[in-house]
N, C-alpha and C positions, 0 to 999 in steps of 0.2 A: 503494500500500500504506500509506503514512503516514496518509492520510485516514481509513482504517478500521482503524487499528492497535488501536483499543479493542476490537475483536472478540477479540483475543488475551486481553485482561483477563477478559472474560466466560468464555471457554473454560477458561483456566488457573486463575484465582483462584476463580471461583465454580462452574465446572464440574468442578474438581479433575482436569483433564486434565494429563498430564505436559508438561513444557516442549517436548520434541520433537513430541508429538502436537498440542499447541496451536499451535505454529509451523506444522506441516504443514496443519492445518485452516484456519488463517488464510490461509496461502499459497494453498490451493485456492480459497478464497473470492475472494481478489484476482485469481487467474487467471481465474475465471469472469467477473468484471467486465471484466478485460482482454480477454477473448474478444469481449465486446460492442463494445469500442472497436476491436478488430481487424476485426470485421465492418463497422463504420462505415467504416474506412479502405479496406477491400476494395470496399465498395459505391461509395464516392466515386470511387476510381480506375477501377473497372470500368464504371460507368454514368453518373456525374455529371460527371466532369472534362472530358469531351469535349463536353458540352452548351454552348450559348451562355450565357455568364455562369456557367460551371460553378464557378469558384473564388469569384468575388465574391458570387454569390447562392446557388449550389448548396451550397457548403461549409457556410455558416451554417445554411441551411434543413435540410440533412440532419443536422447536429449536433443541432439542437433536436429533430428527430423521434426520434433515437436516445436523447437524454436523456428524452424523454417515454415511450419504451418502458420505461424503468426505473420508471415510475410504476405499471405494471400487469403487466409480464412476470413470470411465476412469482411472483405475489402482490405483486411490486414491491419495489424498494429505492430510494426517491426521496431519495437522499443525494448530497452532493458535486456539486450542479449549479453550473455556472459563475456563475450569477446570484447565488447566496448570498454570494459573496465581495465583491459590490458593494453590499451593504446600506447602507454609509456613503458611497458615492460619488455623483456627480451623477446617474448613470443610474438610481439608485434612485427618482427621480421618476417613472419609467415604471412602477414596480411596481403602483400602483393601477390602471393601465390594462392592462398586458400580463401581469402576474404574473411569477414568477421565470423562466419560459421565455422571456418577452420580453427580460428582462435577459441571459439566456444568448445569445439571438440577437444582441443588440447587441454583446456582448463578442466573439463569434465573427466578426461582420461587421467590427468594429474591427480585429481581428487580420488578417483577409484584406486589408483596405484598406491597413494598414501594410506587409504583405508585398508586395502588388502595387505600391505606391508605391515601395518600395525596389528592386523588380525592374525596374520600368519606367524610372524616372528621367526621364521626359518631363514637361515642365512642365504640359501640359494634363491628362495622366493624374493626376499628383501632385495638382494642384489639385482635380480631381474627387473623388479619394479623401479629400482633406482636408476638402472641403465635406461629404461624407457623415458623416465622423467628428464634425466640429464640430456638424453639425445634430443628430445623435443625442445627443451628450453635452450640448450646449447646451440642447436641448429638455428633457432630463432635469433640468437645473439650473433651467429655467424652471418646470417642473411640480412640482418638489420641495416648495415651500411651499404648493401648492394644497390647500385644504380641501375634500375630496370629500364629507365627512359633517359633520353638525352635532351639537352637544351636546343631549341630550334634557332635561336638567335643570340648574338652576342649582346644585343641591347634588350633588356627587359622592358615590359610595358610599364609605363607610369600610370598608376591607377588612383582613383579617389572614390571612396565609398561614403555616400551622404546619408547621415543618420538624423532625420528631422525631429524625432521625439515628439510626435503629435499625440496628445492624449486620446485614448481609444474612444472616450465618450464624445469627443468632438470630431472624430475622423469623418463621419458621414453627415455632420451638421452643416446645412447649407450656409449658415452665417459664418462658418470658418473656412469656406471653400477658397475665397480670394486670399485669405491670410496664409493658407497652406501653400498655394501656388507661389505667392510672393516670397515666402521663406525658401522654397526650393530654388527659385530663380536667383535669389541673392546669394545662396550658398554655392551655386553652380557657375555663375558668370565668371568669377575670378579663376576658375579651373580650366576654362576653355583655352586651348592652345598650350597650356602648361601640363596637361595630363592627356595621355592617349585614350583613356577610358574613364568615364564617370558613371557610377551606378547608383540609382535610387532604389529604395526598398519596395516590397510588395504593396500594390495598390497605393503607391505614393501619390498618384493623381486620383482623388476620390470622385471620379466621373468616368463615363464611357469614353473611350479614346476618340470616337467620332464627334462627341460633343466638346471635347477639349482641344480640338484642332487649332483654335485661335491662340492657345497657349503653347502647344507642342511645336507647331510648325515654325514659328519665328525663332524659337530657341534651337530647334534642330538645324535650321539654316546657319545660325551663328556657329554651332558646333561643327557643321560640315566645313565651313570656311576656315575654321581653326584646326581642322583635321583631328577632331576629338569625337569619339564614339560616345553617345549618350544612351544609356539603357535604363528603363524604368518599368515598374509594375503598374498596370492600369487595367480596369475592367474593359472587356470587349464585347460588343453586341452587334452582330451583323444587321445590316439594314433590312427591315421587314421581318425580322425574326423575333420570336419571344424568348429564345434562349440567349444566355449571356455567359461569358467565360472569364476566368481569372487568367490574365495574360501578361506577357512580358514582351516589350518591343525594343528594337535597336534603331536608333535614328542618328542623324548627323553623319559622321564618317563611317558609321556601321549601318547594317540593315538586317531586317528579319523580324518576324512575329512568331510567338510561341503561345499555345493555349495549354493550360495546365491539364495534365492527364489524370493524376491521382488526387482526388478531392478529400478533404477532411470531413468525416461524418459529423453532423450537427453544427459544424462551423461554416462549411461551404455548401453542404446539401443536407437535407433532412431525410433519413431513411423512414419509410412508411409515412411519407409527408402528409397524405390525406388524413391520417389518424392522429398524428402528433402536432402538426402545425397549429399554433395558437393555444395548446393545452397549458403551457407555461411560457414565460417570456424567453427562456433559454432556447425554446424551439422556434422562436420567431426573431432571430437576430438579423440585423441589416446585412444585405448581400449574402444570404445563406441559401440561394437557389441556383448556384452555378451548375453548368453542364460540363462534363469532361471533354477535353480536347482529343483529337484523333491520335493514334500511335504513329511512330515513324515520321515525326516532323523534322524539318530541316534545322540545322544549328543556326545560331545567330552569327553574323559576320562582325568582327571587330577589326576594322582595317583589313589586313590580308589574312587574318587568323579566324578560326572557327571556335565558337564558344558554346558549350552545352548548357542550356538554361534549366534550372530547377526552381520551382516555386514552393517555398515553405516545406511542407510535409514530404515532398517528392524526394528530397535528398536522403531520406531514411530507407528508401528502397534500393538496396545494393545492386540488384540485377538490372533495374532501370538505368541506374547511373553507369554501370559497366558497359551496357550496350551503347550508350552515348559516347563513352570514352574512346571507342574504337575509331571514331571519325572526327574527333575534336581535339583542340589543343589546350584548352583550359575549361574550368567549371565556373559558372556563375550561379549563385543561389541567393534568392531574395526572400525575405520573410517579414512577418509582423508578429513578433513574440510578445507584444504588449498583452496579449490574452493571458499569458502565464504569470504576469506580475513579477514580484521579487521572490520567485520560487526557483527550484532547481531545474525547471523545464527548459529555460533558455540555455543553461549550461550543458544539459544533456544533448540538446539540439546541436550546439556547437561541437561537442565531442563526436557526435555522429558524422557531422560534416568533415571533421578531421580524419575520421576513419575512411570516408569515401576518397579523400585525397591520397591517403596512404595506400589504399587498395589499388588505385588506378594510376598512381604516379602523375597526378595533375595538381596544379595550383587551384585552390578554391577561393573565390572572392565572394564573401558573404556580407550582403548589405541588408540591414534590418531597420525597423522604425525606431526602436529605443534600445537596441542591443540584443545580442552581442554581435556587432559588426566586426569582421575580422578578415585578415589575409592569412591563408594557410598554405604552406608550401607542399611540394610533391611528396614529401616524407610524412605528411600529416602534422607537421609542427606548426605551432602558432607563431607567425612572424610579427604581426601587428594586431592590436585589438583596441577598439574604441571604448571609452568609459560607458557604462550602462546608465540608462535613464538621463542622458544628456544629449542635447543637440550638438552634433559634431561632424567633422569631415575627416575621415581616416585616409591619410596619404601613405602610399607605399609603392612597391614594385612587384611585378608578377612575371616569373619566367614562363615562357611558352615552351611546352614540352612535346617532344616527338617520341613515337614508339608506344608500345603497349605492354603492360605487365601481364604475367600469366593469368591473373584473375581477370584483367580487362579483356583477355582473349576468350576465356571459357566461362567466366562468371561463377555462379554457385554450383554449376552442374557437377564437377568432379567431387566436391565435398558431399553434396546431397546424394548423388548416385552411389558414391563409395560407401556412405553410411547405410543406405538402403541395401546395397549389395552385401555388406558384412552381415546384416541381420538375416538376409535371405540365405546366405551361405551357412550361417549358424543353424538355421532352421532345417536346412537340407542335411547337414551333418547329424543333427539330432534324429531326424527321421530315418537316416541310413544306418546309424550305429547305436546311439545312446538309447533309443526307444527299445531296441531288442534287449539291451543290457537290463533296462528297467523291468 
């Protein structure tokens, strides 16, 4: 429950739910996730524990498969994976090879080895388990400094991440509209010509892009003349359509539009909308009826380079990010973590973005409304970070990277297929040999 306590902030503070109701809804969400872990425990005890190598191999493999199920089950909640906690440890060297699920597998296997060594206390067994742990962690330490990708240019991109710090309660207030645009313009004009790339956060312009043309186009023209790419989040609604999208656009010296594919339940769309809409204020938030964008969209152009765009929640989907990495030179992720307040949510979100950079060998430029805006290098290290809850412009440089990591080439397939294959092999061995012995 502690790991997702930020859900309470979204429901109570921004959804205006009473404290008891917010606590109850948060508890229900925690219980739903706990049920998945209970199902894991039941499956292990009922089907896996009795297999040959059931604890040593079966427990970690099954754990990873259940973690992976949260990547897609009921639209997915890919949060709080074991591997994220080890971004700064030796085993993070495996991240460009196996991804975060591979790290989770190593952590789970380490735990089972320690338990089995403690329970066995036989020198041969303890030595075997120690060798496994040392090999995994030592291998990670050896791989950690490996450069899987190469720099594309001797000159890094000069970037600026604009963090306007607009209060969420005023974000969609029409009386604040001109004030928000004026602030963005004042923060941006001095950067044109001085920076190659300027990024605004998610929905920085609180209006449909078609209605904000009188603001966007003159600024885009100035950026184009100054050879600066301007990227911003802005809602998009096709002419004559009732559907609207959470989008990111590149203007000025860049070009391209992207429509968000993975939407946040209850924040950007309402499941069972006809039944839930209007029941409580949390189910009727502003701009909570977005439609998902199509798959396989073109990357954004930043001068001569290609940038993979991710809006808020999308950066947590490792497979989605890995697919984009194959055809792009750097990552851009924009977000509005104001919903999470002064909780651990924004820090978790930042850590996940760091893991995506580590897995794929790409710089990650993260622009948010009130933090945590950051520049992350291709090793997943935090290069620069803006102060939280302040209006700021984060200046820095980003290296454009060429090449692909093993994870960028194959994604989660080897780890997931390997885990499933191990369980299948154990089951076949049991059916062929151990069942007759029993």
